[in-house]
Structure formats: structure tokens, C-alpha cells
C-alpha positions as CSV (number, residue, x, y, z in Angstrom):
1,M,0.0,0.0,0.0
2,T,1.2,3.5,-0.7
3,T,2.5,5.5,2.2
4,I,1.9,9.2,2.9
5,K,4.4,11.6,4.4
6,M,2.6,13.8,6.8
7,M,4.2,17.2,7.6
8,N,1.3,18.5,9.8
9,P,1.6,17.2,13.4
10,H,-2.2,17.5,13.8
11,S,-2.7,15.1,10.8
12,A,-0.2,12.7,12.4
13,L,-1.9,12.8,15.8
14,A,-5.2,12.1,14.2
15,A,-3.8,9.1,12.4
16,L,-2.3,7.8,15.7
17,K,-5.7,8.2,17.3
18,H,-7.8,6.5,14.6
19,R,-5.4,3.9,13.1
20,P,-2.1,3.7,15.0
21,H,-1.3,0.3,13.2
22,D,-0.9,2.3,10.0
23,V,1.7,4.7,11.4
24,L,5.1,3.3,10.4
25,E,7.6,5.9,11.5
26,V,7.9,9.3,13.2
27,R,10.8,11.6,12.7
28,A,10.8,14.2,15.5
29,S,13.2,15.6,18.1
30,M,12.2,15.7,21.7
31,S,14.5,18.6,22.3
32,Q,14.1,20.7,19.1
33,S,10.8,20.0,17.5
34,S,7.6,21.9,18.2
35,D,5.4,21.0,21.1
36,A,2.9,19.5,18.7
37,W,5.5,17.2,17.2
38,K,6.7,16.3,20.7
39,D,3.1,15.2,21.4
40,V,3.2,13.1,18.2
41,A,6.5,11.5,19.3
42,L,5.2,10.7,22.8
43,T,2.0,9.2,21.4
44,A,3.8,7.2,18.9
45,K,6.2,5.8,21.5
46,S,3.2,4.8,23.7
47,C,1.9,2.8,20.7
48,G,5.2,1.1,20.2
49,I,6.0,3.0,16.9
50,S,9.5,3.8,15.9
51,V,10.5,7.4,16.7
52,Q,13.8,8.7,15.3
53,E,15.7,11.9,15.1
54,P,14.9,14.1,12.1
55,L,16.8,13.4,8.9
56,Q,19.7,15.6,7.9
57,K,19.8,17.3,4.5
58,T,22.2,14.7,3.0
59,Q,20.0,11.9,4.3
60,R,16.8,13.4,2.9
61,R,18.2,13.3,-0.6
62,S,19.3,9.7,-0.4
63,N,16.3,8.3,1.6
64,K,13.4,9.8,-0.3
65,S,10.6,7.2,-0.5
66,K,9.5,6.1,-3.9
67,N,6.1,5.5,-2.6
68,D,5.6,9.0,-1.1
69,T,2.8,10.8,-2.8
70,G,3.0,14.0,-0.7
71,G,5.3,15.9,-3.0
72,R,7.2,17.5,-0.1
73,V,10.2,16.5,2.0
74,G,11.0,17.9,5.5
75,T,13.1,17.0,8.5
76,T,10.1,16.4,10.8
77,F,7.3,14.1,9.6
78,A,5.4,10.9,10.0
79,V,5.2,8.0,7.5
80,V,1.7,6.6,7.4
81,R,-0.1,4.1,5.2
82,E,-2.9,5.8,3.1
83,K,-6.3,5.4,4.6
84,A,-8.5,2.7,3.0
85,A,-11.8,3.7,1.3
86,I,-15.0,2.1,2.2
87,T,-18.0,0.9,0.1
88,L,-21.1,2.8,-0.9
89,D,-23.2,0.4,1.2
90,E,-21.1,1.2,4.3
91,L,-21.2,5.0,3.5
92,F,-25.0,5.1,3.3
93,G,-25.5,2.6,6.2
94,D,-26.3,5.4,8.6
95,D,-30.1,5.6,8.8
96,S,-30.4,8.9,10.6
97,P,-33.4,10.9,9.4
98,R,-31.2,13.9,8.6
99,G,-27.5,14.4,7.8
100,I,-25.0,15.6,5.2
101,W,-22.9,13.5,2.8
102,L,-20.7,15.0,0.1
103,A,-19.8,14.1,-3.4
104,L,-16.8,15.8,-5.1
105,D,-17.2,15.9,-8.9
106,R,-13.6,15.9,-10.2
107,L,-12.0,18.4,-7.8
108,Q,-8.4,18.8,-9.1
109,D,-6.6,20.8,-6.4
110,P,-5.4,18.6,-3.5
111,H,-5.5,21.6,-1.2
112,N,-9.2,22.1,-2.0
113,V,-9.8,18.4,-1.3
114,G,-8.0,18.7,2.0
115,A,-9.9,21.8,3.0
116,V,-13.2,20.1,2.3
117,F,-12.3,17.2,4.5
118,R,-11.2,19.5,7.3
119,T,-14.6,21.4,7.2
120,A,-16.5,18.1,6.8
121,G,-14.8,16.8,10.0
122,F,-15.7,20.0,11.8
123,F,-19.4,19.8,10.9
124,G,-19.8,16.1,11.3
125,V,-20.4,15.2,7.7
126,K,-21.3,11.5,7.4
127,G,-18.9,10.7,4.5
128,I,-17.5,11.9,1.1
129,I,-17.6,10.4,-2.3
130,L,-14.5,11.0,-4.4
131,T,-14.3,10.5,-8.2
132,Q,-11.3,8.7,-9.4
133,D,-10.9,10.0,-12.9
134,K,-9.5,13.4,-13.5
135,S,-9.5,14.2,-9.8
136,A,-6.8,15.0,-7.3
137,P,-5.7,12.0,-5.3
138,L,-5.6,12.0,-1.5
139,S,-2.0,13.1,-1.3
140,G,0.2,14.2,1.6
141,A,-0.8,17.7,0.9
142,S,-4.5,16.8,1.2
143,Y,-3.9,15.0,4.5
144,D,-1.9,18.0,5.9
145,V,-4.5,20.6,4.9
146,A,-7.3,18.4,6.3
147,A,-5.5,18.5,9.7
148,G,-7.2,15.2,10.7
149,G,-10.3,15.5,8.6
150,V,-9.4,12.6,6.4
151,E,-9.1,10.4,9.5
152,S,-12.5,11.3,10.9
153,V,-14.6,11.3,7.7
154,P,-15.1,8.0,5.8
155,F,-14.8,8.2,2.0
156,V,-15.6,6.2,-1.1
157,L,-13.7,6.2,-4.5
158,Q,-16.0,5.9,-7.5
159,T,-15.4,5.7,-11.2
160,N,-19.1,6.4,-11.9
161,L,-20.5,9.2,-9.9
162,V,-24.0,9.0,-11.5
163,R,-24.3,5.4,-10.2
164,A,-23.4,6.6,-6.7
165,L,-26.1,9.2,-6.9
166,E,-28.6,6.5,-7.9
167,V,-27.5,4.4,-4.9
168,S,-27.9,7.3,-2.6
169,K,-31.5,7.9,-3.7
170,K,-32.3,4.2,-3.0
171,N,-31.1,4.9,0.5
172,E,-33.7,7.7,0.9
173,M,-31.4,10.5,0.3
174,W,-31.9,13.7,-1.6
175,V,-29.2,14.9,-4.1
176,L,-28.5,18.6,-3.9
177,G,-26.2,20.1,-6.5
178,S,-24.3,23.3,-5.9
179,S,-24.2,25.6,-8.9
180,E,-23.9,29.4,-9.4
181,H,-26.4,29.0,-12.3
182,A,-29.1,27.6,-10.1
183,E,-32.2,29.7,-9.3
184,M,-32.9,28.6,-5.8
185,P,-30.8,30.2,-3.0
186,L,-29.2,28.0,-0.4
187,S,-31.3,29.7,2.3
188,E,-34.5,28.1,0.9
189,V,-33.2,24.5,1.1
190,D,-34.9,22.3,3.7
191,H,-32.4,21.3,6.4
192,D,-34.4,18.3,7.7
193,R,-33.4,15.8,5.1
194,R,-30.7,13.3,4.3
195,W,-28.7,15.4,1.8
196,L,-26.0,14.3,-0.6
197,V,-24.4,17.6,-1.5
198,V,-22.5,17.5,-4.8
199,I,-19.7,20.0,-5.3
200,G,-18.3,20.6,-8.8
201,N,-14.9,21.1,-10.4
202,E,-13.0,24.3,-9.7
203,E,-13.3,25.6,-13.3
204,K,-16.2,23.8,-14.9
205,G,-18.6,23.1,-12.0
206,L,-20.8,20.1,-12.1
207,R,-20.9,17.9,-15.2
208,R,-24.1,17.7,-17.3
209,L,-24.9,14.1,-16.3
210,T,-24.3,15.0,-12.7
211,L,-26.7,18.0,-12.9
212,E,-29.3,15.9,-14.5
213,N,-29.2,13.4,-11.7
214,C,-29.6,16.0,-8.9
215,D,-33.0,16.3,-7.2
216,M,-32.5,20.0,-7.0
217,T,-29.7,22.6,-7.3
218,C,-29.0,25.7,-5.3
219,K,-26.6,28.7,-5.3
220,I,-25.0,30.9,-2.7
221,P,-26.0,34.4,-3.8
222,P,-23.2,37.0,-3.7
223,Q,-23.7,40.0,-1.5
224,G,-20.9,42.1,-2.9
225,D,-18.9,42.8,-6.0
226,V,-17.1,39.4,-6.0
227,T,-19.4,36.9,-7.7
228,S,-17.6,33.6,-7.1
229,L,-16.1,31.6,-4.3
230,N,-13.3,29.1,-3.9
231,V,-14.8,25.7,-4.2
232,S,-13.7,24.6,-0.6
233,V,-15.2,27.9,0.8
234,A,-18.5,27.3,-1.0
235,A,-18.6,23.7,0.2
236,G,-18.0,25.0,3.8
237,I,-20.9,27.4,3.5
238,M,-23.1,24.6,2.3
239,M,-22.1,22.4,5.2
240,A,-22.5,25.1,7.8
241,T,-25.9,26.1,6.5
242,L,-27.4,22.7,6.1
243,S,-26.1,21.5,9.5
244,S,-27.7,24.3,11.4
245,G,-31.3,24.4,12.8
């Protein structure tokens, strides 16, 4: 399985909390690292995980992992197996009368994906559907930006998003698309439902087939001169609004 190099101590602590068996190594100094990384090192030691001194610059060049998908190298980090996805049946197994699930329709910026996971973890989102094709993978950057969100929010990888939407409807869920071209404002959406909120690509928004399979679409009306939002910010507003009340 591919390993992730986590540079954010909060991401590493979350991995130690949720799945310590997948944390392979921690590089941190008990004398020079930040307090957060010292907490990581102490927690790792209590779990019987190897904790070593940070790598020196010459070591970093020679020991770079071929499996690392994070794209960054640093002296203080944790090496963790990537988190496993679950199935659609498991994702929709929660029978709560209301709640929020997310589907990300080909998001391509790993920082946006990480930010969505962080906000989802904050608002107690039930789970996230990720598309596999033409989408950003869950890289080290995503885990770090998520600051533990990837660990607390289950996710599914899907090649066919439309099929996932169909399965959600069979599980008594409503599919809500987010689109700046929609007529209905977010403020008019009923909160007391099982919502699968679909967030579109940074540039192109939701694909045509995705839109056609939404039960309804809504928009976040601008209040000022700027007429668009970063996709992770828009997703955060959707989550905050639908989880209230």
C-alpha cells in the first residue's frame, strides 16, 4: 500500500488516534521539534511505533521514499499508510433521518480536497464520495491541509458518480447540486433531510450528467462585487448552512 508523508503534526496525531497500526515511523526531536511534534512522538512511543531523530539534509536526498505521494520533504514528519476507502453500502449505512454527505465531482486541487475534508470533519459530515478519474488523489498535501479531517470522515472512491447518486436515492437521500447558475438560493433548502451535496470542479462546476441526476440545485447568492467563491469555501458554507437548525 502507498505511504503518505505527513508534515502537519495534527494530521499525524489524528492518524495515531484513529489507526495507529498504519503509522510506520515518526521523525521528530524531543529537544528541538515543536510542542505539537513532541506530542506526536510521545503518542507514537506509547503505541510502540518507531520514533527517530529528524533526517539531515544529506539523508533526505538519499532516503526519499519512492512511494511517497505527498510531494514535499521535510526534517520532521510521520510516515503513514494511506487510509482505505469504504464501500457505498457502508457509506450510506447510517439511517439517521437527517444528515449531510458530500460528493466531489472531479476536484483537481489537492489543497481544496483537504480543506473540504477538514470542514467536513468539523461539521460532522457522514462521508464523502470522491471521483477517481481526472480528480486530485488524496496526497500528503490533502492530509496535511485536512488537519485530521481525512481520519474522521469516511470516503468512497467511485469511477461512476452517477451510479453513486442513484444508490444514494435508493437509500432515501436527496441529491443537492451546488451551482452558481441555479435559481434557488441555499437559504431556501430544507435542512431536515438526508442530503448528498454535490460539489463541482473548480473551473467547470458540475458535469451535465451529474446535474441531470440532482433532485435540485441551489446557489450561494453574492452579497458584494465578487461573484464567485473558492470551491472549498463554497462547500464549507453549504455544510454550515445545512447542519444548522
